[in-house]
Backbone bond lengths (Angstrom), bond angles and torsions (degrees), N, CA, C in turn:
res aa  C-N    CA-C-N  psi(-1)  N-CA   C-N-CA  omega(-1)  CA-C   N-CA-C  phi
1 M - - - 1.461 - - 1.552 109.34 -
2 P 1.333 117.93 128.33 1.459 119.90 179.03 1.553 112.09 -63.70
3 S 1.304 114.94 160.73 1.468 119.39 -178.21 1.530 108.48 -127.31
4 A 1.326 114.12 141.76 1.467 119.34 175.41 1.527 110.25 -75.09
5 A 1.320 117.55 -26.79 1.454 120.87 -174.33 1.518 114.37 -99.12
6 V 1.332 117.11 -31.35 1.454 121.16 -171.88 1.527 109.36 -106.83
7 E 1.336 116.29 122.56 1.478 120.61 179.43 1.526 110.39 -75.51
8 W 1.339 116.47 -45.90 1.470 120.60 176.68 1.507 109.45 -155.43
9 A 1.329 115.16 157.93 1.460 122.45 174.40 1.521 108.74 -152.13
10 N 1.311 115.32 146.83 1.456 120.31 173.50 1.509 109.73 -149.92
11 W 1.320 115.11 166.58 1.464 121.94 -178.48 1.529 108.40 -136.39
12 Q 1.316 115.56 132.24 1.474 119.37 174.88 1.519 108.77 -152.04
13 D 1.331 115.10 127.28 1.466 122.44 176.75 1.543 112.35 49.53
14 G 1.331 116.62 43.19 1.455 121.00 174.62 1.515 115.07 85.91
15 I 1.331 117.02 -0.29 1.469 119.28 179.49 1.544 107.86 -106.78
16 F 1.326 114.34 117.92 1.460 122.18 177.20 1.528 107.09 -95.69
17 S 1.319 116.78 112.60 1.448 121.52 -178.54 1.518 109.40 -109.99
18 M 1.323 116.96 139.97 1.460 119.29 -178.47 1.520 109.95 -153.39
19 K 1.362 114.40 160.76 1.458 120.73 176.28 1.507 108.56 -137.53
20 Y 1.360 114.26 132.16 1.461 119.32 175.24 1.519 109.86 -76.19
21 R 1.309 116.79 146.46 1.474 121.41 175.86 1.526 108.88 -58.06
22 G 1.319 116.43 122.93 1.449 120.78 178.22 1.515 113.66 66.25
23 G 1.333 117.35 18.27 1.452 119.44 -174.89 1.511 113.05 -138.72
24 D 1.314 114.47 -153.50 1.478 122.16 -173.77 1.520 110.97 -85.60
25 A 1.320 113.96 162.57 1.463 122.11 176.85 1.516 109.19 -115.96
26 Y 1.336 116.72 149.02 1.454 122.72 -176.26 1.522 111.71 -138.16
27 D 1.321 115.80 151.84 1.464 123.23 168.89 1.514 107.79 -114.16
28 Y 1.327 116.31 127.76 1.468 123.03 175.23 1.523 107.54 -108.49
29 F 1.321 116.48 136.12 1.469 121.80 -170.31 1.518 112.88 -104.78
30 D 1.335 115.43 150.82 1.461 123.90 176.55 1.527 112.92 60.70
31 V 1.314 116.05 36.37 1.454 121.46 177.73 1.525 108.45 -87.12
32 P 1.337 118.25 120.35 1.463 120.80 -178.68 1.528 110.64 -66.37
33 K 1.331 114.90 152.71 1.457 120.83 178.26 1.519 111.34 -57.99
34 E 1.330 117.77 -34.78 1.458 121.38 179.74 1.520 111.37 -60.06
35 V 1.319 117.03 -37.70 1.466 121.86 -179.96 1.546 108.91 -69.82
36 W 1.321 117.01 -39.77 1.467 120.69 175.17 1.528 110.69 -59.04
37 L 1.338 116.67 -43.10 1.457 119.45 178.71 1.516 111.98 -65.44
38 Q 1.330 117.27 -37.37 1.462 121.38 175.84 1.536 110.25 -62.92
39 Y 1.336 115.85 -42.34 1.473 120.41 177.69 1.526 110.16 -59.62
40 R 1.320 116.71 -44.93 1.470 121.12 -176.46 1.533 110.94 -59.40
41 H 1.326 117.06 -30.68 1.473 121.06 -177.57 1.528 112.65 -99.16
42 A 1.305 117.93 0.12 1.480 121.24 -177.27 1.535 110.48 -68.23
43 G 1.317 115.39 139.89 1.480 119.72 177.78 1.508 111.35 -68.99
44 S 1.328 117.42 -35.73 1.473 122.00 177.27 1.520 108.67 -122.04
45 K 1.320 115.25 107.86 1.452 120.17 -178.51 1.523 111.78 -65.72
46 G 1.326 117.57 -44.25 1.461 120.79 179.73 1.514 112.18 -63.03
47 Q 1.316 117.10 -41.20 1.471 120.86 177.97 1.520 110.48 -65.03
48 F 1.325 117.92 -41.56 1.460 120.71 177.76 1.526 111.30 -59.33
49 I 1.326 116.24 -45.04 1.457 120.14 178.43 1.532 109.97 -61.35
50 N 1.324 117.52 -45.70 1.477 120.58 -177.99 1.517 112.98 -66.22
51 W 1.325 118.30 -35.74 1.463 121.48 -173.77 1.521 113.51 -93.88
52 V 1.355 118.04 -30.85 1.450 120.75 -172.75 1.529 111.80 -110.89
53 I 1.311 117.91 -47.59 1.459 121.31 -173.25 1.536 111.55 -79.12
54 K 1.324 116.77 -58.50 1.470 120.47 -174.52 1.519 113.98 -53.35
55 P 1.314 119.76 -49.35 1.475 119.04 -175.08 1.540 115.09 -72.62
56 N 1.344 117.49 -14.11 1.453 119.03 -168.47 1.527 115.48 -116.24
57 Y 1.329 118.39 -8.45 1.460 119.76 -173.92 1.535 111.32 -133.38
58 R 1.333 114.76 143.47 1.471 119.86 175.63 1.520 107.59 -65.55
59 Y 1.314 114.52 151.67 1.477 117.25 179.81 1.522 110.74 -148.48
60 S 1.322 114.36 165.21 1.452 120.53 170.00 1.521 108.03 -142.55
61 K 1.304 115.28 145.58 1.435 121.23 177.98 1.524 108.26 -74.73
62 R 1.316 116.90 135.74 1.462 121.22 178.98 1.530 108.51 -76.97
63 V 1.333 114.65 136.49 1.467 119.91 179.32 1.524 107.48 -95.73
64 H 1.338 114.49 129.79 1.477 118.60 179.76 1.515 109.48 -89.63
65 H 1.307 115.95 134.24 1.470 120.32 178.76 1.517 109.67 -109.25
């Protein structure tokens, strides 16, 4: 399902990477595959990130080169 807030997101080897539309991109660490699958089925991607991902996982802002 497309998102109004999230331009793209992917998951590989426990790293959940995402970019906000017109905004910054982040990597969240140690995210289980089950959480990625929940995200994929979430009705609101932005809300899922705000409520589930942000408060529970370490992250770093991606630097654009």
